[in-house]
LOROTOR-780442 format. One record per residue (C-alpha): x, y, z; residue number from 0. Coordinates in Angstrom, 3 decimals. Layout:
<pts>
- X; Y; Z; NUM
...
</pts>
This chain:
<pts>
- 0.000; 0.000; 0.000; 0
- 2.815; 2.434; 0.767; 1
- 4.335; 1.774; -2.640; 2
- 0.943; 2.424; -4.253; 3
- 0.572; 5.696; -2.333; 4
- 4.023; 6.814; -3.431; 5
- 3.266; 6.068; -7.085; 6
- -0.242; 7.538; -7.084; 7
- 0.869; 10.859; -5.592; 8
- 3.654; 11.190; -8.139; 9
- 1.194; 10.544; -10.963; 10
- -1.323; 12.997; -9.491; 11
- 1.229; 15.807; -9.355; 12
- 2.402; 15.109; -12.894; 13
- -1.134; 15.091; -14.303; 14
- -2.010; 18.302; -12.439; 15
- 1.096; 20.000; -13.801; 16
- 0.220; 18.953; -17.349; 17
- -3.424; 20.010; -16.977; 18
- -2.701; 23.339; -15.291; 19
- -4.407; 24.554; -12.145; 20
- -7.204; 26.302; -14.113; 21
- -8.394; 23.058; -15.701; 22
- -11.836; 21.739; -14.815; 23
- -12.135; 18.379; -13.036; 24
- -14.882; 16.466; -14.903; 25
- -15.693; 14.069; -12.039; 26
- -16.040; 16.970; -9.567; 27
- -17.871; 19.702; -11.515; 28
- -17.358; 22.403; -8.879; 29
- -13.590; 21.845; -8.806; 30
- -10.669; 23.065; -10.821; 31
- -7.281; 21.393; -10.500; 32
- -6.237; 23.986; -7.911; 33
- -9.116; 22.830; -5.664; 34
- -8.095; 19.209; -6.135; 35
- -4.490; 19.935; -5.172; 36
- -5.415; 22.071; -2.176; 37
- -7.787; 19.418; -0.884; 38
- -5.577; 16.375; -1.435; 39
- -2.429; 18.083; -0.173; 40
- -4.273; 19.245; 2.943; 41
- -5.540; 15.701; 3.551; 42
- -1.970; 14.389; 3.218; 43
- -0.711; 16.888; 5.801; 44
- -3.692; 16.211; 8.064; 45
- -3.015; 12.461; 7.942; 46
- 0.717; 12.972; 8.500; 47
- -0.008; 15.030; 11.610; 48
- -1.560; 11.996; 13.332; 49
- 1.470; 9.893; 12.488; 50
- 4.060; 12.465; 13.504; 51
- 2.350; 14.122; 16.482; 52
- 0.441; 11.032; 17.716; 53
- -2.924; 12.789; 18.045; 54
- -5.559; 10.485; 19.533; 55
- -8.551; 12.717; 18.759; 56
- -9.806; 14.159; 15.500; 57
- -8.150; 17.405; 14.407; 58
- -9.519; 20.024; 11.984; 59
- -8.430; 19.900; 8.349; 60
- -7.342; 23.232; 6.860; 61
- -6.803; 23.863; 3.160; 62
- -4.432; 26.604; 1.913; 63
- -6.343; 29.489; 0.348; 64
- -3.719; 31.471; -1.531; 65
- -1.446; 28.950; -3.241; 66
- -1.772; 28.456; -6.996; 67
- 0.168; 27.599; -10.121; 68
- 3.662; 26.150; -9.871; 69
- 3.866; 27.048; -6.173; 70
- 0.740; 24.996; -5.445; 71
- 2.029; 21.995; -7.390; 72
- 5.324; 22.135; -5.472; 73
- 3.385; 22.389; -2.194; 74
- 1.360; 19.315; -3.144; 75
- 4.541; 17.366; -3.889; 76
- 5.948; 18.375; -0.500; 77
- 2.687; 17.327; 1.195; 78
- 2.777; 13.926; -0.484; 79
- 6.451; 13.429; 0.418; 80
- 5.756; 14.387; 4.049; 81
- 3.000; 11.772; 4.263; 82
- 5.003; 8.986; 2.621; 83
- 7.980; 9.672; 4.886; 84
- 5.746; 9.760; 7.984; 85
- 4.206; 6.404; 7.107; 86
- 7.560; 4.842; 6.271; 87
- 9.047; 6.012; 9.565; 88
- 6.114; 5.236; 11.873; 89
- 6.425; 2.325; 14.322; 90
- 4.100; -0.640; 13.793; 91
- 2.580; -0.109; 17.260; 92
- 1.755; 3.541; 16.589; 93
- -1.223; 4.764; 18.624; 94
- -3.198; 7.586; 17.020; 95
- -6.705; 8.486; 15.870; 96
- -8.297; 6.595; 12.974; 97
- -11.869; 6.639; 11.737; 98
- -12.397; 3.204; 10.129; 99
- -11.744; -0.277; 11.518; 100
- -8.276; -1.603; 10.662; 101
- -5.646; -3.948; 12.109; 102
- -3.770; -0.882; 13.384; 103
- -3.767; 2.915; 13.001; 104
- -0.698; 2.603; 10.761; 105
- -2.478; 0.101; 8.516; 106
- -5.538; 2.360; 8.433; 107
- -3.678; 5.495; 7.373; 108
- -1.586; 3.702; 4.768; 109
- -4.644; 2.122; 3.178; 110
- -6.855; 5.205; 3.414; 111
- -4.296; 7.542; 1.909; 112
- -3.427; 5.107; -0.878; 113
- -7.070; 5.011; -1.991; 114
- -7.656; 8.719; -1.354; 115
- -4.743; 9.483; -3.641; 116
- -5.653; 6.934; -6.316; 117
- -9.172; 8.339; -6.716; 118
- -7.921; 11.926; -6.858; 119
- -5.119; 10.914; -9.233; 120
- -7.887; 9.741; -11.561; 121
- -9.507; 13.174; -11.124; 122
- -6.263; 14.910; -12.082; 123
- -5.797; 12.683; -15.116; 124
- -9.393; 13.312; -16.201; 125
- -8.647; 17.046; -16.069; 126
- -5.511; 16.514; -18.144; 127
- -7.254; 14.287; -20.682; 128
- -6.015; 11.095; -22.252; 129
- -6.013; 7.531; -20.980; 130
- -6.035; 7.264; -17.160; 131
- -3.508; 5.086; -15.360; 132
- -4.916; 1.680; -14.429; 133
- -4.864; 0.259; -10.920; 134
- -4.333; -3.433; -10.290; 135
- -7.376; -5.653; -9.692; 136
- -6.060; -6.482; -6.220; 137
- -5.720; -2.817; -5.240; 138
- -9.149; -2.001; -6.673; 139
- -10.767; -4.895; -4.794; 140
- -9.283; -3.650; -1.545; 141
- -10.622; -0.170; -2.277; 142
- -14.119; -1.509; -2.912; 143
- -13.941; -3.381; 0.385; 144
- -12.888; -0.229; 2.251; 145
- -15.732; 1.727; 0.680; 146
- -18.467; -0.855; 1.324; 147
- -17.446; -2.261; 4.698; 148
- -15.741; 0.883; 6.013; 149
- -17.237; 4.154; 4.803; 150
- -20.773; 2.910; 4.249; 151
- -20.973; 1.128; 7.580; 152
- -20.841; 4.541; 9.260; 153
- -23.901; 6.463; 10.378; 154
- -23.028; 9.129; 7.801; 155
- -23.946; 6.833; 4.897; 156
- -27.024; 8.039; 3.035; 157
- -27.465; 4.795; 1.071; 158
- -30.730; 3.756; 2.698; 159
- -34.114; 2.353; 1.725; 160
- -37.508; 2.569; 3.470; 161
- -37.836; -1.232; 3.346; 162
- -35.107; -3.915; 3.481; 163
- -33.405; -4.435; 0.097; 164
- -30.342; -6.441; -0.942; 165
- -27.622; -5.252; -3.320; 166
- -24.751; -7.424; -4.514; 167
- -21.364; -6.243; -5.776; 168
- -19.161; -8.683; -7.682; 169
- -15.781; -8.383; -9.401; 170
- -15.254; -10.457; -12.552; 171
- -11.489; -10.756; -12.249; 172
- -10.780; -11.255; -8.535; 173
- -13.821; -13.357; -7.573; 174
- -14.686; -10.943; -4.770; 175
- -18.348; -10.661; -3.776; 176
- -20.113; -8.435; -1.265; 177
- -23.723; -8.560; -0.093; 178
- -25.027; -5.132; 0.918; 179
- -28.172; -5.126; 3.048; 180
- -30.047; -1.852; 2.793; 181
- -32.669; -0.518; 5.203; 182
- -33.550; 2.758; 6.979; 183
- -30.285; 2.216; 8.911; 184
- -26.698; 2.368; 7.553; 185
- -25.904; -0.442; 5.080; 186
- -24.608; -3.722; 6.481; 187
- -22.099; -5.357; 4.144; 188
- -20.594; -8.821; 4.358; 189
- -18.167; -10.645; 2.097; 190
- -19.739; -13.421; 0.031; 191
- -22.997; -14.057; -1.822; 192
- -25.424; -14.686; 1.002; 193
- -29.050; -15.155; -0.071; 194
- -30.857; -13.593; -3.017; 195
- -30.035; -10.089; -4.230; 196
- -32.446; -7.734; -5.979; 197
- -29.703; -5.987; -7.940; 198
- -26.116; -6.881; -8.808; 199
- -23.339; -4.493; -9.803; 200
- -20.519; -6.345; -11.513; 201
- -17.484; -5.922; -13.721; 202
- -13.691; -5.800; -13.633; 203
- -12.453; -4.647; -10.222; 204
- -10.718; -1.524; -11.522; 205
- -13.874; -0.343; -13.325; 206
- -16.116; -1.122; -10.361; 207
- -13.729; 0.735; -8.055; 208
- -14.067; 3.953; -10.040; 209
- -17.792; 3.445; -10.595; 210
- -18.570; 2.934; -6.912; 211
- -16.610; 6.105; -6.154; 212
- -18.831; 7.798; -8.783; 213
- -15.947; 8.419; -11.171; 214
- -17.183; 6.187; -14.017; 215
- -20.339; 4.417; -15.217; 216
- -21.185; 1.067; -13.657; 217
- -19.870; -1.711; -15.923; 218
- -22.900; -4.003; -15.515; 219
- -26.227; -3.785; -13.671; 220
- -28.615; -6.721; -13.433; 221
- -31.896; -6.836; -11.550; 222
- -33.645; -3.737; -10.220; 223
- -31.889; -0.679; -11.698; 224
- -33.426; 1.523; -8.996; 225
- -30.836; 0.244; -6.507; 226
- -28.004; 1.164; -8.871; 227
- -29.537; 4.623; -9.225; 228
- -29.881; 4.879; -5.445; 229
- -26.143; 4.234; -5.151; 230
- -25.338; 6.859; -7.758; 231
- -27.519; 9.470; -6.069; 232
- -26.699; 8.894; -2.394; 233
- -23.275; 7.268; -2.022; 234
- -21.014; 10.323; -2.316; 235
- -18.591; 10.562; 0.604; 236
</pts>
């Protein structure tokens, strides 16, 4: 995961530099590349602060207001380097705040920042234009798992239905399956195909990864399309 984070941040900075900070970000219509860099760099520094300063409670995240152009791109590269170095140098028994279940805070921050950066690298490449860099099926499968069993297990998730419904997510190339049980409460997701599902979202892991993060169309939808539409409309983090 650390190697993936290192590579994704490098690619993000390169794509942003090629696109220019004025460029629009298609997947985030209210953003230009400058907004993407300010946000992602601030998240990197915010994450690094837990690793370096050992904070055990949530701290505010502050984005820089005035940076732009080449100075902003250099600041982003410094932010990414700070985070990678903090993760590489952190002890395995590090105790600090984390907001999703994980084997350890260090494992949480490494995984979370790798996927944070990969999704926003795609945003930067979409602003630049051209073919986006692919992620491996294994990495994408892990990111889907974090999204379904991590983010959407929280009370903040808006993916809810008045009556119980069942959604299935399946990768074609890694044989990973998740069963997502929807209700008026936060979704409950388990690995495996348990029981009947009313809708299934499937496809190659890398395509599903981007689609579930609302960066690309869903590769395949079978069953009730209303559940796929519900995901599209309510799953934004």
